[in-house]
C-alpha positions, 0 to 999 in steps of 0.5 A, a space after each residue: 097458785 096455778 090456774 085451773 084447767 078444764 080437762 075432759 076424759 073420754 072413754 068409749 063404752 065397751 069399745 071392742 065389743 061395741 065395734 063388733 056389734 056395730 059391724 055385725 048386726 047379728 051380734 047387737 043386743 046379745 052377750 059377746 066376748 072379744 077374745 078367748 073361746 069357750 074352751 080356753 083363753 081370756 076375755 079381752 072385752 065384754 059387751 054390756 049384755 055380757 057384763 050383766 052376767 058378771 063377765 069382765 075383761 081379763 076373766 078366764 073364758 071358762 069362768 065367763 061361760 059358766 056365768 053366761 052360757 049363751 056367751 058368744 066369742 068373737 075374735 079380736 080385730 085390732 086393725 079395725 079397732 085402730 081404724 075406729 080409734 083414729 076416726 075418734 081421735 080425729 074428732 078430738 083434734 077439732 077441739 084441741 091439740 092437747 090430746 093424750 091417748 091412754 089406749 085405743 078407747 080413751 084419752 084426756 083432752 085439755 080444753 082450757 083453751 080450745 079451737 071452737 072458743 067454747 068456755 064450757 068444757 061440759 058442752 064440748 064433751 057433749 058435742 064430742 060424744 054426739 059427733 062420735 055417735 053420729 060420725 062413727 056409730 059408737 057411744 062414749 062417756 065423759 068426765 070433766 073436771 079440773 085435773 086428769 085424776 078427777 076427770 078420769 074418775 068422773 067418766 065412770 060415774 054415768 056409764 054407759 053413754 053419759 057424762 059427769 062434771 065435777 065443778 071446781 068447788 065440788 072436787 074436795 067434797 066429791 073426793 072425800 066421800 069417794 070409796 078408796 077403791 074408786 080412786 084412779 090408780 088404786 088397785 085391789 092390793 093397794 085398796 086392801 092395804 089402805 083398808 088395813 089402816 082403816 082408810 075406806 073413803 077419801 075423807 079417812 085418807 085426808 085425815 092422815 098426815 103426809 108423814 104417816 102416808 109416806 111411812 106406810 106407803 112410800 112414794 105413793 103416800 105423797 101422791 095420796 096426800 095430794 090427790 085427795 086434796 085435789 092437787 094434781 098438776 100433771 099436764 095433758 101430754 100429746 103423744 105427737 105433733 099431728 101429722 095428718 087430718 082425715 075424714 072417712 066413712 064406712 057404708 052400710 051398702 058397698 059402692 060399686 061405681 066411681 060416680 057413687 064413690 065421688 058422690 060420697 067423697 064430696 060429702 067427706 070432702 066437706 067434713 075434711 075442709 071443716 076439720 082443716 079450718 078448725 085445726 088451722 092447718 094446711 097440707 101438701 099431700 092428698 090421699 084417698 083411701 079405699 077399703 074393699 068388700 074383702 077388707 083389703 085397703 088401697 091408698 092413692 096419693 098425690 103431693 103438690 107444691 103449695 099448702 092447701 086446706 079448702 075443698 075447692 083445692 083438694 077435691 079435683 085431686 081426689 077426683 083424679 085419684 079415683 079415676 086413675 085406676 078402676 076399683 077392683 071390686 065394690 068399696 065399703 069405706 072411703 076416706 080423704 087424708 091431708 098430710 105434710 102439714 104446715 104445723 111442724 114448727 107450731 107451738 101454742 101457749 096456754 093463757 089464763 082465762 079469768 072466767 072459769 065456766 064448766 
């Protein structure tokens, strides 16, 4: 029998819409749709205020307006969403290198073993959600369980800004009473087909033999047979070896002088040092990122011969980079990144923990 895992699924709440409301105070508390327009197009994302009227992603804009006449349409800014997603993902890496992004706004984390030596996956999820709110400004929800399938379902239960843990001894009972259309990966077409076979809940699915399910649902039949029994051995698959570690901050009021920038970079340097120590990596290239009031971005870098990870070593480089050229205008975001890391040949094995505490 394979050892139990501790898997967290983090899902940002109304991500695109929440970013727009965070960046533009006039949109806060109002129903907004990212993408489309009143005349044409498709809604890419809807705020929770819009969802109360039945506005959903992938809905035709004209239908969305009928449901919510006061709906505000906002053009998507994918570069901004990627920027925020990178900040969030950087937080994930403070806890584990086993991070599998599903999209810009959600990811699986395997914290069976973790960098903070916390035996409770639930407490780790709480801390991650708190940090995302404090450091990025957005709310996230989380699901925690023994595999990716159950954790993914759990993250949707207490949305928004909540989390749900399905303990190892609760998994089978939870899945048996779950409506079949709530199963991760079961869309409307598949759910309708299952309904035709009298399968509306996990318990009814569990009553079917594997031969029956394979006969009527092909390869998916074996998958259905396994998942309702809590059997899923899919590993959390990191998309790549971590190439950089960064810390950055967006300011409510733009900074206009190098002294003000250095004051903020000093705080950002503290955060970066903590992340480097937690990740147990060092780097050779220091990069300072400046995003100006017109949203243009500039980076300045310097590579040294030795690997470093302490603020006392990289901050003098940051100071030199800031003073090497006067900023062309006021700055709305600052960041420090360390690249050319010493982790390229690292390979970490996961051992069995005898005490399993969620």
